[in-house]
VEXFI-197252 format. One record per residue (C-alpha): chain; residue in three letters; x, z, y; residue number from 1. Coordinates in steps of 0.001 Angstrom, whole numbers. Layout:
<recs>
   chain   resn      east        up     north   resi
       A    ALA         X         Z         Y    NUM
...
</recs>
This chain:
<recs>
   chain   resn      east        up     north   resi
       A    MET     40666    -10002     14695      1
       A    ASN     41204     -7204     17076      2
       A    THR     40114     -3639     16355      3
       A    LEU     37174     -3629     18786      4
       A    LYS     35622     -6740     17199      5
       A    MET     36052     -5182     13731      6
       A    ARG     34230     -2044     14873      7
       A    TYR     31335     -4103     16267      8
       A    LEU     31148     -6129     13070      9
       A    ARG     31097     -2983     10890     10
       A    PHE     28488     -1411     13154     11
       A    ALA     26306     -4554     13002     12
       A    LEU     26609     -4686      9197     13
       A    LEU     25672     -1018      8974     14
       A    LEU     22582     -1632     11144     15
       A    VAL     21528     -4616      9012     16
       A    PHE     22003     -2539      5856     17
       A    LEU     19949       373      7242     18
       A    ALA     17186     -1946      8467     19
       A    GLY     17000     -3552      5016     20
       A    LEU     16872      -141      3399     21
       A    LEU     13987       873      5673     22
       A    VAL     12059     -2308      4838     23
       A    ILE     12500     -1699      1102     24
       A    LEU     11479      1947      1441     25
       A    ALA      8397      1030      3495     26
       A    PHE      7420     -1587       903     27
       A    PHE      7486       973     -1894     28
       A    LEU      5650      3635       100     29
       A    ILE      2896      1255      1204     30
       A    GLY      2687      -210     -2283     31
       A    GLU      2033      3246     -3780     32
       A    ASP     -1067      3749     -1646     33
       A    GLU     -2528       420     -2704     34
       A    LYS     -2142       927     -6458     35
       A    PRO     -5480      1722     -8073     36
       A    ILE     -6049      4970     -9930     37
       A    LEU     -7251      4708    -13520     38
       A    ILE    -10145      7001    -14412     39
       A    ASN    -11657      6476    -17864     40
       A    ASN     -9603      3262    -18015     41
       A    THR    -11462      1942    -14957     42
       A    PRO     -9281      1116    -11950     43
       A    VAL    -10531      2635     -8714     44
       A    PRO     -8813      2827     -5351     45
       A    PRO     -7603      6244     -4229     46
       A    PHE    -10516      8368     -3109     47
       A    PRO    -11039      8328       627     48
       A    THR     -9657     11117      2744     49
       A    LEU    -12234     13201      4539     50
       A    SER    -12246     13219      8319     51
       A    PRO    -11785     16787      9615     52
       A    VAL    -14137     15952     12499     53
       A    ARG    -16893     14767     10157     54
       A    VAL    -16359     17731      7823     55
       A    ALA    -16697     20138     10773     56
       A    GLU    -19839     18352     11976     57
       A    GLY    -21190     18434      8420     58
       A    ALA    -20482     22174      8131     59
       A    GLY    -22593     22867     11212     60
       A    LEU    -25413     20602     10043     61
       A    TYR    -25303     22101      6557     62
       A    ALA    -25600     25607      8060     63
       A    GLN    -28629     24488     10110     64
       A    GLN    -30429     22307      7563     65
       A    CYS    -29306     23216      4026     66
       A    ALA    -27887     26737      3761     67
       A    SER    -31267     28482      3748     68
       A    CYS    -32004     26919       338     69
       A    HIS    -28606     25984     -1115     70
       A    GLY    -26710     29034       170     71
       A    GLU    -24221     29584      2963     72
       A    ASN    -21340     29037       542     73
       A    LEU    -23032     26158     -1325     74
       A    GLN    -23686     28564     -4225     75
       A    GLY    -27324     27540     -4788     76
       A    ALA    -30143     29825     -5868     77
       A    PRO    -29634     32408     -8604     78
       A    ASP    -30667     31078    -12034     79
       A    TRP    -30875     27586    -10565     80
       A    LYS    -31150     26022    -14037     81
       A    LYS    -34221     28092    -14972     82
       A    PRO    -37542     26489    -13966     83
       A    LEU    -39810     28417    -11628     84
       A    PRO    -43421     29194    -12645     85
       A    ASP    -44586     25917    -11024     86
       A    GLY    -42097     23942    -13132     87
       A    SER    -39757     23113    -10257     88
       A    LEU    -36094     24029    -10343     89
       A    PRO    -34510     26284     -7723     90
       A    PRO    -32016     24671     -5331     91
       A    PRO    -28783     23903     -7199     92
       A    PRO    -25316     24775     -5940     93
       A    HIS    -23310     22102     -4186     94
       A    ASP    -19937     23675     -4908     95
       A    GLY    -17918     22773     -8001     96
       A    SER    -20148     24921    -10246     97
       A    GLY    -23139     22637     -9752     98
       A    HIS    -23828     19034    -10675     99
       A    THR    -23789     17387     -7241    100
       A    TRP    -20353     15928     -7909    101
       A    HIS    -21752     14137    -10997    102
       A    HIS    -23714     11734     -8782    103
       A    PRO    -22696      8722     -6656    104
       A    ASP    -22855      8812     -2876    105
       A    SER    -25824      6432     -2823    106
       A    LEU    -27986      8801     -4889    107
       A    LEU    -26921     11899     -2943    108
       A    ILE    -27641     10199       373    109
       A    ASP    -31016      9012      -954    110
       A    ILE    -31962     12539     -2063    111
       A    ILE    -30994     14029      1298    112
       A    ALA    -32802     11302      3215    113
       A    ASN    -35920     10927      1072    114
       A    GLY    -36214     14265      -734    115
       A    GLY    -35983     15157     -4372    116
       A    ASP    -37625     13327     -7253    117
       A    ARG    -41305     14313     -7293    118
       A    SER    -41582     13389    -10997    119
       A    TYR    -39379     16443    -11630    120
       A    ASN    -41593     18522     -9317    121
       A    SER    -38715     18751     -6848    122
       A    LYS    -39303     20754     -3697    123
       A    MET    -36364     19158     -1853    124
       A    PRO    -37739     17887      1477    125
       A    ALA    -36844     14580      3085    126
       A    PHE    -34442     14778      6019    127
       A    SER    -34588     11153      7193    128
       A    GLY    -36867     12171     10067    129
       A    ARG    -34567     15021     11127    130
       A    LEU    -31095     13626     10496    131
       A    PHE    -29401     10329     11325    132
       A    GLU    -27501      8454      8603    133
       A    ASP    -24126      9496      9997    134
       A    GLU    -25250     13145     10026    135
       A    ILE    -26273     12902      6369    136
       A    ALA    -22870     11366      5600    137
       A    SER    -21179     14231      7476    138
       A    ILE    -23078     16818      5419    139
       A    LEU    -22011     15036      2261    140
       A    ASP    -18387     15004      3472    141
       A    TYR    -18590     18743      4117    142
       A    ILE    -19924     19326       600    143
       A    LYS    -17137     17159      -858    144
       A    SER    -14556     19127      1107    145
       A    ARG    -15496     22202      -899    146
       A    TRP    -14889     20584     -4309    147
       A    GLY    -11651     20680     -6228    148
       A    LYS     -9445     17637     -6765    149
       A    ASP    -10914     16890    -10218    150
       A    GLU    -14501     16991     -8939    151
       A    ARG    -13610     14784     -5964    152
       A    GLU    -11873     12207     -8168    153
       A    PHE    -14704     12142    -10708    154
       A    GLN    -17354     11818     -7996    155
       A    TRP    -15377      8996     -6368    156
       A    TRP    -15138      7237     -9744    157
       A    ILE    -18914      7583    -10207    158
       A    THR    -19526      6348     -6666    159
       A    TYR    -17118      3437     -6950    160
       A    THR    -18268      2237    -10372    161
       A    GLN    -22033      2748     -9946    162
       A    ASP    -22384      1677     -6342    163
       A    ARG    -20542     -1590     -7091    164
       A    SER    -22889     -2667     -9872    165
</recs>
């Protein structure tokens, strides 16, 4: 074989090797994303990423619709765990210090849309007449964007396990 043919053969083998390496690498990278996460020995898919566009929309809607009660920084009312004279509770925080992240998406969306539980004397109004479903979801995404990783993962686990049953 002449030298030019040997160079082409080596080059072709190198290309085949590199292509194979890329396929193997892609397989492992894609496979990592599809492996479920175990939380409390329950497999759940990785929690969804939040859309920056929806989070920004949710921030604006939160400022307009929610901040007057729940605080501009999601901090809630002072002494939010202490009942008011009428027996109702002040608006809770929606940041990591509150309990919002303990509830599945379906319940949070229901509370925003239909108001708080009247059996607990909740003063939370219904927003279904003022907000569309996608706007409520955007507000919830904004709230989630302010939680830490542990709160996000726990809330996703609650959402995934309770909303599936």
